[in-house]
N, C-alpha and C positions, 0 to 999 in steps of 0.2 A: 956112629950108629947107622945101621943100614935100614932104609925105608922098607916097610912091608905093606902089602895090600891089606885093605880092610878099613874098619871104622876109625882106627887110630894110627895115622901115619906119623912117625916121629918127625919133629921139626929140627933139622940139623943145626940151624943157627940158634934156636932156642936152647938146645942141649949144650951147645958150645958156650954160650953166655952163662948158663946155669953152672956148668962144670968149672968155668973160670972163677966163679964166686964160691966154689965148694969149700975152700979153705978159710973163709971168713969167720966161721964158728958161730954165726948167728942163726936163730931159728928161721924156718920157712913154713908158710902155710900153703898148701896146695888146694886150689879151687878145682873141684871135679865137676864137670858138666856132663851129664849122662843121659843118653836116649837109648832105651832098651829095644832089642829086637822083639818083634811080636812072638807070641807063643813060646814063652819060656825064658826070655831074656832076663827078666827081673829075677827069676828063681836062680838062674845061672850066676847072676851078679851077687846074689846073696851067698851062694856057694863060694864065690871068690872072696867075698868079705870075711866069711868064717875062716877060710884058709889063710888069709893075710893078717888077721887080727893078732895071732901070736908073734908074727914077724914084726909087726908094727910095735907091739909091746916090747919085744926084745931090744929094739933100737931106741926106745924111749919116745916113740911117737904116740899120738892120740887123735881120736876123732873129736873134732870140736862141734861140728854141726852136720846133720843130715836132714834134708827136707824135700818134700814133694814140690815140684815147680808148678807155678800157675802160668796162664798165658802171659806172654810178654807185654809190658806196657810200652816199651820202646824196642825196636828191632823185630826181626822176623823169626829168629831161631826159637825152637821149642825144645825143652828138656824135660825128662821124666823125673830126674832126681838131681839134687845139688848137694855136694858134700865138701866140707872144709876139714882137711887133715893136717895137723901140725907135726913137723919133724924137728928134732932138736938142732939139726944142721942140714945143709944141703948134702954134705958128704954122707950123712946117715941115710938119706933117701937113696943116693946113688949106691951105697953099700947094700941096702935092702934089695933094690931091684936087680942088682948084679949077683945076688946070692943064689946058690944052687936051689935053696928052698923056694925062693920066689920064682925062679925060672921054671920050676916044676908046676906052679899053679897060675902063673901070669896069663896063660892062654885062656883061662876062664873069663877074665875081663873082656878080652877081645871077642870071645864067643858070645858074650852076653850083649854086646853093644851094637846098635845100628850106627851110632855116632857118639863120639866122646871127645872132650877137650880137657887138658890139664894145664892149669896156669899157676906158676909159683908166685907167691906174694910175700913181701917182707912184712914183718910185724911192726906195730907202733908207728906206722906211717913213715918209716925211714926210707929214704931214696938211696938206691945203690947203683 
């Protein structure tokens, strides 16, 4: 994956590890940490969310949690919104973001964010 300028620079090592585990068939939950650009970033992200919702449903994914973030009790980072999104498998996530439908709307996320992080997590406390 080629690094791009902006709020979300892909982590090559992280994607490589994620892709290596794509065939394990177990669900994955993505922790989304989101900081919106001023003057319209949140609205742009809502547009992204509406565009991605049918793609998420198509692959069997679901939003588990979305909430406004409060000031940190530990650490210095600040986020506007936190979301947990479950995918049936890592491969389903990769298929979704690689699809032509997602490629047509993925720019909305980048346009919305001043800063963003995406952390894959295993379910049920399993270590992999």
